[in-house]
N, C-alpha and C positions, 0 to 999 in steps of 0.2 A: 456344368463346368466344361471349359474348352481347354484342350491340351495343345500347346504349341512349344516350339523350341526357340529360345533366345540365346544367341552366342554359344550354341551347343548344349545348353542346359534346358531340360524339360521343365516346362512351367504350366501350372494350372491356373486359369483365370476365369471369372464369371463370364457367362455369355453377355455380350454387349459392352464388355470393358474395352478400353483402348489399349493399344500396345504399351503406351506409357504407364498406365495403371498396372498392367501385367508385369512390366519390368520392375516397377517400384515394389510390388508385392514380393518379387523374387530377390530383391536386394541388388538389382542390376541398374546401375546409374546411367541415365540418359540426360544430357544437359537440356535445360529449358529455361525460358524467362516468362513467356506469356501464360504458361500453365502453372497451376497451383493446386495443391491437394484440397483446399477448401473452396475451390471454384468448380463449377460444372466444366465438363470437357469443352474445349474451344470449339465453337460452332461459328465458322466464318460467315455462313449465310445469315445468322442472326445478328451479326455485328454491323448493322446498317448505320452509316453515319447520319447525323441529323442535318437538317436543312440549315440550321443555325445554332451556334453555341457562342458563349461569351468568353473571352480570353482575358485573363488577368482582371484588373479592376475595371470591368465594364467595357473593355475594347472588343468590338464585335468581330468575329472571324467568319468568313465564308470559305468553304473549300470547293475546288472544282468538281468534286463528286456530287455536290449538292446541286450544281447547275448543269453538269454534263455527265450524268450517270453512265452514259454509253462509253465514256472514256476508260472507266475501270471495271465495268461489269456490275452485276447486281449488288455485290458487297463492297463496291469501290475498289476492288483489286487488293484489299488488305490480305496478306498471307501469314501474319503472325511473325514470330521471331525466327522460325525455321531452323532453330538450333537443335530441335529434337528429331531431325530427319534420320531415318534408318532405311536399311535395304530389306526388302521382302522378296523372298525367292519366288520367281515367276513374274515379277513386275520390273519393267524397264527403268522407271523413274524412282528416285527416292521418295518416301512417303513421310508424312508428318505423323510421328508416333502419338501426338496428343489427340489426334482425331480418327486415325485409322483404327477400326475395330478388329478385335482378334477373331481368328477363324480356325476351325479344326485343322490341325496338322500344319499350320502356318510355321515357316521357318524365317526367323528374323536375325539380322546381323546389325549390331549397334556401332561397331568401329571398323573402318576400313579407310584407305587413302582417299577414296572418292567422298566418303561421308565426312572425313576430317576436312577435306578441301571445301566442301559445301558449307560446313559450319563456320570455318574461318572466313569464308566470303561473306556470310551473313554478319559475322562479328565485325568485320571491316566496315560494313555498311552502318551498323549500330554506332560504332566508334567515330564515324565520320561527322556525327553531330553530337557527340558526348565527350567531355573531357576524359583523357586517358593517359596523360603523361605519368601519373603516379603509378598506374597499373604496369607500365613498362619500365619503371625505374628499378634499378638493381638494389636500391636501398630502401625499398618500400616497406619491408617488414620492420615494425617497431618505430617507424617514422612518426615524429610528432605533427607532421603536416605543415606546421608553421613555426619558424620560417623554413623555406626550402633550401636544402643544402646544395642542390644543383641549380639554383637561381632560375627555375622555371617560372614564367609569368603566372601570377595567381589565377588568372582567368582560365588558364589551360590545365590547372591542377584539379584534382578530384575534391569531392565535398567532404564534410565532417564525418560522414558515416563510412568513410573509406575502409576502415579496418573491420567493419561488420557488413560490408556491402555485398549483396547477393550477386550483382553483376560482376564484381571483381572475382568472386570464387568461380563463377562459370567461365570467365574470360581466361583465368589461369589454367583451367582444365582444358579448354578448347585450344588455347594458344593464340595470341594476337599476331596477325600476319605482319611481317616486317615492313610490307609496303603500305600499311595503314596510314592514310594522310594525316597531317597535323591538324589538330582541332582548332577551329576558328570560332570564337565566341560570337554568338548571334545577338547578344544584348536583348534577350527575351526578358519578359517581366519576372521579377522576384517579388511575390506578393507577401507582405509582412503584416497587413492590417486586418486580415481575417482572424476571427477568434481561434485560439488553441493551436493553430498549425501554421507553418510556413510552406509556401508553394514556389519552387524554383523551376520555371519552365525550361530553363537551359539544360536541365539534367534529365528531362523526360525522354524515354526511349520508345514510347508508343506501344508498350505491352498491353495496354488497356485493362490491366488487372483492377485498377481503381474503379473504372467505369463498370466493370462486370460485378464486382463485389457490392457496389452501390445499387446496381439494378437487379442482379440475379439472386444475390444472397440476402441483402438487407431490404430489398424491395422499395428503396427510397427514390432511386432514379433521378438523382440530382446532377449527375455528370454525363457528358457525352463527348463526341469527337467529330472533327471534320478531317479531311485528307488534303495534304498540301499538293503542290504540283508534282511532286515525286511519288505521290501515293502513300506518304507516311502520315500516321495519325497525329493530330494535334488535339490534346484533351482540353475541355473547358466546361463551364457550368451552364445550366439552363437559363440563368439570369445573371445580372452583373455581380451579385454576391452569393456566397454559399447560402446564407439565411434565406435570401429571396428565391433560391433555387429549390427550397424545400429540404435542405441538408438538416439531418438530425444530429450532426456532430458526434456520431459514434466513433469516428476516427478510424474506422476499419480500412479506409483508403490509405491512410498513413501506414498502418501495420502491414499492408499487403504490398506496398510499393517496393520494388527490388533495387531501387537507387535512392539517392537523397533528394528526389524531387519533392516529395511530401515528408515533412518532418514535424515532430512535436515541438512546441515552444518550450515546454517544460519536460524534464526527464522523469520518467516513471520511477517511483520508489521501489526498493527491493527489500524483501525479508527473507533471510536464509537463502540468499542467492536468487530468489524468484521474484519477478516483477509482480506487483499487486496494485490494486486501485488505491488512489490517494486516500479515499475515505476509510478503507480497511487499515491502511498503514497508520492513519492518525488515531485510530481507536485504541486506547490502552488495553482493552480486553480482546482486541483482534476480531471484533464481530463482523460478520459477512453481510454488510449492509446491502450490496447489490442483490444478493440471493434473497433476502426477506422482502426487499422491494419488488422483486420479480413475483413473489407469491402474492403480495398485495395487489399488484396490477391485475392478477388473475382472480382476485376476490377471495383468495385462500388465506384468510387471516390466521386460522389455527396453525396452518403449515408455517406461516411467517413467524408465529410465536415460538414454534419448535426450533426454527433456525436460530432465533435470539437466544434461547435457553441452551443451545449447544455451547455458547460462549460464556453465558452468565446466568446464574439462577435468580436474577432480579429483573424480569422483563417489565413489570409494572413500575417499579421504582425508577429504573432508568428512563422509562418513557416520560416521567414527570420531572426528574431532576438532573439528568445527565447534562453536563455543560457542553456537550456535542462538539468536540474538536474536529470530528469528521466533517461537520458542515463548513468549518473554516477552510477545509481543503477540498470541498466538493467542486468538481470541474464545472458543474452547471452554474456556479456562481460567477463564472467569467462571461457568461451569456446574459443572465438576468440575476435571479437570486438562487442561493444553493437550495438543494432539496431539503425539505423538513425531515431529515432523517430521524431525529429524536421524536418528532410528532408522529411519524409513521411507526416507530417502535411502540409508542403508546397505543396507537390504533390496533396493532396486532394483538396487544394484550387485551384491549377493550372489546374487540369483536371476535377474537379467537376463543369462543366459549368452550369448544370441545378440546380437551387437553390431549392432543394427539401424541405429544412427546412422551407421555407416561407409558405408552405401548412399546417404545423403543428404548427404555432405560436398560442399560446393560445388566445382565445377571452374571456376576463373577463370583468365583470361589473366595471364601474368606482367606485372607493372608495370614491371619493369626497375629497381626501387628496392631498395636494401639497407638493412636496419636492423640495428644492432648492439645487443645486449642485454647489459648487464653485470650478471650475477647470475642464477643458475639456481634461485632460490627460487620460491615460489608466485606472486609478483607478475610476475617476469620470465618465467616459463614460461607463465603465462596470456596475457601480452601477446604473447609470441612465437607462441603457438597462433592467436590471432585475426588477427594481422598476416600470418601465413603463408597463412591462409585467405582473406585479402584480396588475395593475389597477390604480396606482397613477399617477397624473399629475407631470411631471418633467420639470423644467426649469434649464438650465445650464448657469452659468456666467463664462466668461473667459476674461482675459485682451487681448488675442490675437484674431485677426479677424477670423482666421480659427481654428477649433477644432483639437485636436490631442496632444497638449502639447509637451512633449519631443520627441514623435514619429515624429513630423513634423519638429521641428526646433532644434533638438539636435543630432539625430542619422544620421551619414553621409549617403548619397544616395548610396554609394557603399555597404552598409550593409542592407539598407532598402529603397525600392523604393517608390517614391511618389505615384505611381499607387496603391500599396498595402494599404498605409495609406488612400488615397482618397476613395478607394472602401470599406474598412472596416468601416470608419467613416460615409460614406454616408449611408450604410445599417443600421447603428445604428439609425440615424436620420429619417429613413423611417418610423419607427413605431410611429412617432408623438411627439418626444421630442423637446421642445422649447429651441433654442440655442441663447443666448445673447452674441455675440462675440464683442471684443473691448471694454468691460465693466470691468474696474478695481474696484474691491470691495475695499472700503475705499477711493476711489477718485471719481468715477462716481456714486457710489451707496453705502450707508452706510451699514455696516454689520448688524446693529440693525434693519434697515428697511427690510432687506431680512429675518431676523429671525422673525420679527413681521408679515410678510405677508405669512409665510410658516408654515406648520405643523411640518416639520422636515428639518434640514439643514445638508448636508455633506460638510465638508471642505476637498478638495482633490487638493490643489493648487500645489502639487509637490515640487521639490526642484530646483528652477530655478536660484538661486543666487550663484555665485561663492564664495568660501571661499577665504579670503585674506591671502597672505603670509607675515608673520611678520618678515622681515629681511631687513637689511640695503640695500638701493638701489632699493627696489622693485617698487619705484615710477618713475624710470628712463624711458624715452621714449624708446620704443622697447620692454618693459615688459608689457604684457597684459594677460587678461584671456583667457584660452583655450576655455571656454564656449562661449565667444564672437566670436571666430573664427568659431566654429561650427554653431552658430546661424546665422552668415553672409552667411556661405556656404549653409545653408538651403534655403536661398533666391536666391543665385546665386553661383553655384559651382566654378566659375571662378573669384569671386570677388577680391580675394587677389593674384591672380597668378602673377601679375606684381610686387607686393611687395616682394614676397617670392623667386622669381627666383634668384638664386645665393646665397641666404642666408644660413648662418650657424645657425641652429635653435636648441635651447634647450627646451625641454619640461620637466617640473617638476611635478611629480605625478606618481603613480603606478596603478591607477584604470583604468576601461574601457574608461572613458572620456579622460584620458591622452593618452592611446593607440590610440584612434580615432583621437585625435589632431595630434599625431606624424605621423599617416598614412596619414592624410589629408595634412600635411605639405609636405610630399614627393610628393604627387600628385600635389601640387601647385608649384613644381619646386625647392624646397630648395636643395642646394648642399649636405648638411649634416644635419641629424637629430639625436640629442643625447637625450636619455631619461634617466633622473636621478630619481631614486625612492628609498624609504626606504626599500621596500619589495624585496624579491627574487621572480623572475617571472619564471614559468615553460614554458610558451609559449611567444615567442618573435616575434613581427611583422617584416616581411622581409624588409630589407633595413634600419631599425632603429638601431642605435648603443645604446645598453642598458647598463647603469651603475647601477646595483642594490647595495643597502646598502649605499647610500649617501644622505645627506640632506643639503640643501642650507644654508650657513652661512652669505653670503653678495653678493651683485651684484655691479660691479664696471664699471664706464664709466664717460666720461666728458659730452658730449652733449646727448649721448644715451648709452644704455648698450653695453659694450664691452666684459665683461667676468663675469663668475659666480664662486665664490669660494664655495666648498662643503666640509663638514666634514663627517667622517666615522660614520655610524649609527651602534651601537653595539647591540641594542635591540629595537624592535618596540613596544611591548606590555609589561605591567607589569605582575606580577604573577597572577592577577585576570583577565587577558585578556583584560584590558583596554588599549586604545591607549596612550602610554606614552614613546615616543622614547628617547633613551639614546645615547649620541654622545661621540666620542673621539675627542676632540678639537685639539689634537696634530697630528692627521692624516687627512691631507687635500689634495684636488686636485683642480685644476683650469681649467675651460674650457672656451675657447673664443666663442663668440656668437654675431650675429647681431640681432637676435629676440629671446625673451624668452616668452614661453607660460606657464602660471601657471594653473595646473589642479590638485589641492590637495583636492578637495572635493566640495560638494554643500550644500546648506542650503535653507530652505523654505523662501519665501517672505511673512512675516506675519505682515506687518505694520498695517493692519486693525485690528489685534488682540491686538494692544497696548492699545486701550482705554477700558473703563469699560464694554463695551458691548461684547468684544471678549473673547475667551476661554483662559485658563491659558496655559503657556508654560512650558516645562521641561527645566533643566539646559542645555540640548543639543540643545535647540532651536526649538524642535518639539512641537506639540500640545499634552498636557497631556490628555490621554484617557485610558479607561479600555481596556486592551489588548485583552479581549475576546469579549466584545460587541462593542468596539470602541466608546462608548459613552463618551463624555466629561462631566465636571461638570455642564455645562449649559444644562438645560432641553431641550431635543429635538435636541441637536447639537451633531454630530458625526464627527470623523475625519478618514481618510483613505489614503492609499498610502504613498508616500515619506514624507508627512507632519506629519505622525505618525510613520512610520517605520524608517525614515532617508533614504538617497539615496538607492534605491534598483533597482531590475531588472524590466523589463516590465511585465513578468509573475507573479512576486511577487506582483506588483501593481494591476494587474488584480485579483489575489486571494484576495487581500485586498478589492477591489471593490465588489467582491461577498459577503464577510463577512459583509461589511457595508450594502449592500442591504438587506441581511437577517435580520440584526439587526434593521434596520429602519422599515422594513415591520412589524416586531413583535412589535415595538414601536407604530406603527400606528394602531395596532389591528389585523394584519394579523397573519398567522401561521409561517412566517419566512422561508417557504419552497420555495426556488427559483429554484428548479430543473426543468428543461425543458425536455419534451419528444418530440423532433423534428424528431424522427425516430422510426418506429415500431421495437420492439425488436425481431430481427431474432435470432433463436437459433444458438449457436456456433457449429461448426463442431466437432463431437466427434471423428471422424477419422482423423488421421494425415498421416498415411501410411509412408513407408520408402522413404527417399530421399537420393540418393547416396551422400556419403560424407557430410551428413548434419552437423555433429558436427564441421567440419573444414571449413564450408562456410565462406568466407571473406565478409566484408562489401562492398556493391556496392557503388562505388565512384560517387559523383555528379560532373558534368562538372564544371570546374573552369577556370577563366582567368588565363593565365600564369603570374607568378609573375612580369616578366619584362614588361608585358603590363598593369598589374593591377595598378602598382605604377604611371602610367602616365595618368590615367583616373578615372572618377567617376562612371563608369558602375558598375552595381551590380556584385559582384565577383563570385557568383554561379548562374547558370541558372536553377537549379532544375532538378529533375528526369524526364525522359520520363515515360510514363505510364508503359511500359514494365519493365524498370529498377526499378520503384517503386514496382511493384508486385514481382520482384525478391528479392528486399530487405525485403519486408514484409514476404516473405516465411521463412526468417531466424529466425523469432520470435519463441521462445520456447512455446508460448501460455500458459504462467503461469496461466492465468485465468481459463483454463479448469480444472486444478487440484483443484482449490478452489471451483468449482461447484460440486465436488464429494461429495455425501451425506454420512452421517454416518449410520452405521447399527442401527436399532432400539435397544434402550437400555432396559435392564431388567426393569420391573416395580418397582417403588419405593414402599416400604412397608408402605406408609403413610396412616393414618386413618383420618377421618373427626373429627373436633373438635365438638363432640356432646356428650351428656350425655351417650348415648349407647356405643359408642366406647371407651370413657374414662373409663367407668365402666369395660372394658375387660383388662385394664392395671393393673400391679401389684402394691400392696401397699408396695413397698419396694424401696431401693435406686437405682438410675440410672440417666440417662441423657435423656432429651427430647429436640427436635428441633421443632420449630414452623415455619410453612410455610404460605405464604399469598395465595390469591385466584389463583395466577399463579403458585403455587407450588414452590415458591422461598424461601429458608431458610432465616429467618431474626433474629432468636434468638436461642441461645444454652445455656442450663443451666443444671447443675448437682443438684440433690435434694435427700433428704433422703427418700421422699415418692412421687413416680411418680404420682400415682392416685390422691392424695390430691392436688398436685401442678396443675395438669391439670384440675381438677374440678374447681379450682379457675379461671383458664384461661377461661374456658367456660362461666363463669359468668361475667368476667370483660373485656375481649378482643373483639374488633370488627374487628381487623386485622387478627387474627389467624383463618385460615380455615381448616388447616390440621396439623398433627403432626407426628413425628417419635419418638420412644423411644427405649432405650436399658437398660436392667437391668445390673447393675454394682455396686458392693459394694465399688469399688474405684472410686465413681462417680466424685470427683473433678479432678482426674487424667484423666479420660475419657473425661470430659468436656474440659480440656486443649487440649487434642489431637484433638478433633473435631473442636475446634476454630482454631487451627494451620492449620488444613486441610482447613478450610473456608478461612483463610488468604492466603494460597498458591493459592487457586482457584480464589479469588475475589480481592486480594490485599488490603483488608480493613477488619475491624472488623464487625461483624453483628450488625445491628442498635439497636437491643434489643426490649423489649416489655414493654411499659408503664412505670410503676414505679419499674421495675426490679432493684434489689439491686446491679446488675452488670452494671447498665447503666453508671457508671463513667468510666468503661473499654470500653464499646461500644461506 
């Protein structure tokens, strides 16, 4: 370690560190723009400009450094932003803290009149070619940017990232010189036709952070620069487009840009205030897809399976039947096709033979609490799994002899194999969950008895009852429930083969169950299968004749159903999005049939809830519960899955099971944290490196049964990826998570003072605005007053929350207060909570 002194403070830094790194380690702020904590130290000699780059949409640029290198020297004369200059004792000239290395006994000064003057000079140069009217505007805080209250021309104003702009923060710390020339718009290209990002060359300050992260960190090297006549960098791409330049669209260049030059076309989603990838946000179970894709790229399938199990105890099931909303949001889909996230989940389960996750299952002390779960479907089993791992005893009651719910007796085997269900359910019970199968609550055991013998109850009975069709003739022989067919097939795939052979089948309904029934009828030998539904369907099952936009009006037959009459459906939902179909009775069609299967929806079986001991129901027939905590009005009783959601997907039910487990654990006195760590956190690869034709890589197809074979058997339709194909598909991932791991540059210190008599005594006894901060330095109150000192002295005597304060002198304090509150609203989405008996508490 090297010992040096910075601004009179003794600092230890590793040998070879830069002064900037040493200062950051000691919490001493030095302004910078070209430097960044996730980039190597600036090496000017390594920043050789290219002979040629392409600017904008294929417009070629040549810089004088490419043709006359003697003009600027070996590195083209580029000196970086020079905002980090400091004084080192014994050296005449100021030095760049980002490149100067620490030395034993070195004495450094980071602020002086000479240093400030040099920084302001550099800032003046930066702003000579960058819009800065907004930064100098007295009304900048809280400004909505559009329209401009000062009527500044739009081309001279700052960009949409103004309120989070790194350049702005640095400029406000350094101070913009009053003689900074007015900005003149150069009409440089604004590229909008590249995928995923916008590129506004008018906002580039030539910090080269995008070039360096692409080359030195990601190893892609798709960006470069030339120098203009004044020696300032102009960034471009190796070829006319990003894709042709070898760009991997990791978007790290966007993340590291200190201005609005590079911006995302779509805003990142947030969960609990933190930005996350779109695929993770879209997953109802919150599964970390980027992390398990990373393990698959490395060929570590068992590790990938452990990542999946951290979020859900159904890796095999989800790999086969998840409806993968994550893929709908996959950013890769904006280039070619989305990553096969679901297929890769299955690959992890198929090829991760060694169950690494078992070694990391938490061993926790028994809580002494017992939870009863009614229903052994995906929601109930998921909740039971996580609750058991939190130390609670769990007993599951289910009317079926085998656990699994709809997974076992509702989803056809050509979509979900019995082996997958058996394996996942078996591993759930391995941790010691008590399963009471063949026990119908309300018949074999009273709900009140279960509640009295348990500390908490989760009702997760699913939606196993078929909705009835209210139309004439629906009670004719030959008309039956589609659910009944699927449940019989779950016991024996060939149970109805003799009955359906040669039949003309009508399936009524447009949901997934109706599609499963139609496809099953084909496999059972039906001559024709007609599906009539109210909705328009984008995807149609092969071999099924689909009639969208029709609803049944009556069924006709003598001894059994012979035909069904349908009327035209002109609207499915009302103006509020509620299901309220509208029909044109004058427009009808008739279809002959020998069998009709009705699959118009499902509803929970809640007969046990009818007595006084059961929970209240909604008008829709589900259990009434708090949408956040899933708690019912009955103390200690919760509801989850289809019984609370209405009929939903497997992954949505699993997500509900997770939420229920967290809520019940909190109710029982736990912390509600059900996160599992079943795998050590290996760091993500920072390098991507170029892959030939990466942007155009097509999705790797999974092997599937040929349609003419699939319609005649119940074999599972897809056999899943080989390990090599899975790795090929995982390589297509854009690795969006890497961008979110890029840190931000240290921000300039906030000029906050402690709420003490000494600091308050230094404030002016005049008009202005104060802001109060709590112990974590979060602003919670903003107020304009006629006497700052007197108001703050009162705060020191009355407030226990205020630990720090900021203040501004301003005779127009009411106006300034309003501006700061508007700024707070933009940043936080709510008003500040206020302080005690503040007379503005009615606003807060």
